[in-house]
MARVO-672681 format. One record per residue (C-alpha): x, y, z; residue number from 0. Coordinates in steps of 0.05 Angstrom, whole numbers, m for minus. Layout:
// MARVO-672681
      X      Y      Z num
      X      Y      Z NUM
...
***
This chain:
// MARVO-672681
      X      Y      Z num
  m3057  m3178   m523   0
  m2992  m3169   m560   1
  m2952  m3234   m563   2
  m2988  m3287   m595   3
  m2964  m3345   m552   4
  m2999  m3383   m498   5
  m3061  m3343   m478   6
  m3038  m3294   m527   7
  m3046  m3341   m582   8
  m3118  m3359   m557   9
  m3139  m3289   m550  10
  m3108  m3256   m614  11
  m3114  m3314   m662  12
  m3165  m3363   m640  13
  m3216  m3315   m613  14
  m3205  m3243   m638  15
  m3182  m3257   m716  16
  m3228  m3316   m718  17
  m3293  m3273   m698  18
  m3269  m3212   m738  19
  m3258  m3256   m799  20
  m3326  m3288   m790  21
  m3357  m3221   m785  22
  m3338  m3201   m853  23
  m3265  m3176   m855  24
  m3212  m3211   m899  25
  m3159  m3227   m843  26
  m3107  m3263   m887  27
  m3059  m3203   m893  28
  m3074  m3175   m821  29
  m3015  m3173   m773  30
  m3046  m3177   m704  31
  m2980  m3156   m669  32
  m2980  m3094   m712  33
  m3051  m3076   m696  34
  m3043  m3088   m621  35
  m2974  m3057   m613  36
  m2997  m2985   m595  37
  m3054  m3009   m544  38
  m2999  m3059   m514  39
  m2952  m2998   m509  40
  m3007  m2962   m469  41
  m3010  m3019   m417  42
  m2935  m3015   m412  43
  m2935  m2941   m398  44
  m2988  m2954   m345  45
  m2941  m3005   m316  46
  m2883  m2957   m311  47
  m2927  m2903   m279  48
  m2948  m2955   m227  49
  m2879  m2978   m210  50
  m2840  m2914   m213  51
  m2897  m2866   m188  52
  m2958  m2892   m159  53
  m2930  m2949   m117  54
  m2855  m2933   m112  55
  m2859  m2935    m38  56
  m2855  m3003     m4  57
  m2920  m3029     34  58
  m2918  m3044    106  59
  m2946  m3113    123  60
  m2955  m3144    186  61
  m2911  m3202    195  62
  m2961  m3260    200  63
  m2947  m3334    200  64
  m2994  m3365    147  65
  m2998  m3430    184  66
  m2974  m3419    255  67
  m2969  m3497    273  68
  m2926  m3506    214  69
  m2886  m3447    226  70
  m2868  m3465    299  71
  m2851  m3533    274  72
  m2802  m3507    224  73
  m2771  m3460    278  74
  m2761  m3518    328  75
  m2733  m3564    278  76
  m2685  m3519    240  77
  m2680  m3457    281  78
  m2607  m3445    266  79
  m2614  m3446    191  80
  m2670  m3398    191  81
  m2628  m3333    195  82
  m2647  m3271    160  83
  m2588  m3278    112  84
  m2606  m3349     91  85
  m2679  m3332     80  86
  m2661  m3273     34  87
  m2615  m3321     m4  88
  m2667  m3373    m11  89
  m2718  m3322    m33  90
  m2672  m3301    m89  91
  m2659  m3369   m112  92
  m2734  m3384   m114  93
  m2743  m3319   m154  94
  m2687  m3341   m208  95
  m2721  m3411   m211  96
  m2787  m3381   m222  97
  m2756  m3337   m281  98
  m2725  m3399   m309  99
  m2789  m3438   m304 100
  m2826  m3379   m337 101
  m2776  m3380   m397 102
  m2775  m3455   m403 103
  m2852  m3457   m405 104
  m2853  m3403   m463 105
  m2799  m3431   m501 106
  m2828  m3505   m502 107
  m2901  m3476   m515 108
  m2871  m3431   m576 109
  m2834  m3491   m608 110
  m2885  m3546   m593 111
  m2948  m3506   m596 112
  m2975  m3537   m535 113
  m2995  m3499   m476 114
  m3000  m3564   m435 115
  m2927  m3586   m451 116
  m2903  m3514   m433 117
  m2938  m3522   m366 118
  m2910  m3588   m353 119
  m2837  m3568   m368 120
  m2843  m3504   m324 121
  m2870  m3543   m264 122
  m2813  m3593   m277 123
  m2764  m3538   m266 124
  m2794  m3525   m197 125
  m2792  m3600   m180 126
  m2718  m3611   m207 127
  m2689  m3550   m169 128
  m2723  m3571   m106 129
  m2763  m3509    m99 130
  m2826  m3553    m97 131
  m2804  m3615    m59 132
  m2828  m3684    m81 133
  m2861  m3694    m17 134
  m2903  m3630    m22 135
  m2920  m3639    m97 136
  m2987  m3667    m84 137
  m3005  m3612    m36 138
  m2984  m3558    m81 139
  m3021  m3587   m140 140
  m3084  m3595   m102 141
  m3079  m3522    m78 142
  m3072  m3499   m151 143
  m3132  m3538   m168 144
  m3172  m3508   m111 145
  m3147  m3436   m136 146
  m3167  m3446   m208 147
  m3234  m3478   m189 148
  m3255  m3417   m153 149
  m3231  m3370   m209 150
  m3262  m3420   m262 151
  m3330  m3416   m226 152
  m3332  m3342   m229 153
  m3311  m3342   m301 154
  m3363  m3395   m318 155
  m3413  m3349   m287 156
  m3389  m3291   m327 157
  m3394  m3332   m393 158
  m3467  m3347   m370 159
  m3479  m3274   m365 160
  m3447  m3261   m433 161
  m3493  m3311   m465 162
  m3554  m3280   m430 163
  m3535  m3209   m459 164
  m3528  m3240   m527 165
  m3594  m3280   m524 166
  m3636  m3223   m500 167
  m3602  m3175   m552 168
  m3581  m3122   m501 169
  m3515  m3102   m533 170
  m3544  m3078   m599 171
  m3587  m3025   m571 172
  m3529  m2997   m536 173
  m3487  m2994   m595 174
  m3545  m2964   m637 175
  m3557  m2909   m588 176
  m3480  m2892   m589 177
  m3480  m2894   m665 178
  m3532  m2841   m669 179
  m3489  m2796   m626 180
  m3426  m2794   m670 181
  m3461  m2794   m737 182
  m3399  m2809   m783 183
  m3348  m2778   m737 184
  m3293  m2830   m734 185
  m3256  m2800   m673 186
  m3320  m2800   m631 187
  m3339  m2869   m655 188
  m3275  m2900   m639 189
  m3279  m2869   m568 190
  m3350  m2892   m561 191
  m3339  m2963   m582 192
  m3279  m2970   m534 193
  m3320  m2941   m480 194
  m3376  m2992   m493 195
  m3325  m3047   m494 196
  m3302  m3024   m424 197
  m3371  m3028   m394 198
  m3393  m3093   m426 199
  m3328  m3127   m405 200
  m3327  m3101   m339 201
  m3395  m3134   m328 202
  m3376  m3197   m357 203
  m3304  m3201   m331 204
  m3273  m3238   m390 205
  m3246  m3211   m453 206
  m3249  m3279   m483 207
  m3327  m3280   m474 208
  m3334  m3206   m499 209
  m3296  m3212   m564 210
  m3351  m3255   m598 211
  m3403  m3204   m577 212
  m3367  m3143   m599 213
  m3337  m3170   m661 214
  m3407  m3185   m693 215
  m3431  m3114   m679 216
  m3369  m3074   m690 217
  m3341  m3103   m753 218
  m3401  m3077   m796 219
  m3401  m3012   m758 220
  m3329  m3000   m770 221
  m3334  m3021   m844 222
  m3394  m2969   m853 223
  m3347  m2915   m819 224
  m3285  m2925   m859 225
  m3241  m2954   m811 226
  m3182  m2998   m839 227
  m3179  m3074   m821 228
  m3121  m3057   m776 229
  m3157  m3002   m740 230
  m3220  m3049   m734 231
  m3177  m3106   m702 232
  m3146  m3053   m656 233
  m3212  m3027   m635 234
  m3244  m3094   m622 235
  m3176  m3122   m588 236
  m3172  m3064   m542 237
  m3246  m3059   m526 238
  m3246  m3131   m507 239
  m3182  m3126   m462 240
  m3206  m3059   m429 241
  m3257  m3089   m378 242
  m3215  m3147   m368 243
  m3158  m3105   m337 244
  m3197  m3083   m277 245
  m3261  m3126   m273 246
  m3277  m3154   m203 247
  m3296  m3220   m240 248
  m3235  m3223   m286 249
  m3180  m3276   m277 250
  m3135  m3214   m286 251
  m3152  m3189   m213 252
  m3180  m3255   m187 253
  m3112  m3290   m194 254
  m3068  m3237   m161 255
  m3114  m3229   m103 256
  m3117  m3304    m92 257
  m3045  m3306    m83 258
  m3031  m3240    m49 259
  m3086  m3251      4 260
  m3057  m3311     30 261
  m3043  m3273     96 262
  m3110  m3238     96 263
  m3077  m3168     85 264
  m3100  m3158     14 265
  m3166  m3126     m8 266
  m3193  m3149    m74 267
  m3225  m3083    m94 268
  m3176  m3035    m66 269
  m3115  m3072    m75 270
  m3127  m3108   m141 271
  m3186  m3078   m181 272
  m3178  m3005   m171 273
  m3102  m3000   m184 274
  m3110  m3045   m244 275
  m3168  m3004   m273 276
  m3130  m2939   m265 277
  m3063  m2960   m291 278
  m3084  m3007   m348 279
  m3152  m2983   m371 280
  m3141  m2913   m373 281
  m3078  m2918   m416 282
  m3111  m2971   m458 283
  m3167  m2927   m475 284
  m3124  m2867   m496 285
  m3074  m2911   m535 286
  m3129  m2956   m565 287
  m3160  m2893   m593 288
  m3095  m2867   m619 289
  m3086  m2935   m659 290
  m3157  m2932   m686 291
  m3136  m2863   m714 292
  m3070  m2876   m742 293
  m3077  m2946   m770 294
***
């Protein structure tokens, strides 16, 4: 929601600015990073609170073998090499390789403007360093497809729900009812619009699906209330991101749960949805409102 590369480019430029422009605002001189800087700062503050306050203590997990047969086979074939020290060294090496892959994917995508090439080069780093062995490449790739297929199915269902809401025109009465409450008060209006964005996106689960709905309604409303183009972009961008961070049907929570629950010790609602909602949505709501007031 701040860096216009990769999914950030899709969200900020291809979806948000495009829909804001189509709804009636001149976007030629709008800096999307400037508009979203304050809301993004709110998410960063929430992250710091989670790391240093809420979850500063380590969580104790049961040491379970993910695949007992494979685990036993590894122990029998290479028991001497699997000491605690070597395992720790290997873990650090994999972390460094992962960071290198992330940087590589980012740089390649930035200079080629191709998300596909960035992904291929990032995966290539894993292959070249041996973190993912050639003999395991097919299995890793297939597991990734299965994971994304499950997430994609849920997001497609959410997209269908968004289309139903749009077709039945159920968003407009919600906004009209809210508009009658704030009667020209920009501070209350900004808060209500952000709150509605939170509710709508929580139900849909995807900010990508919500932005087209919100932009068509919020742009005329913001213009009539006297919000600047930057403030309008900040309101719409924040409203779309609000529910995505913490929705049970969002890829922002489904992805982490799919990985962290590999050993069956991670609860989707308690361990992904609730922490993400508390530490991202609440700061986003506060900082998004501040952006609407000062921009």
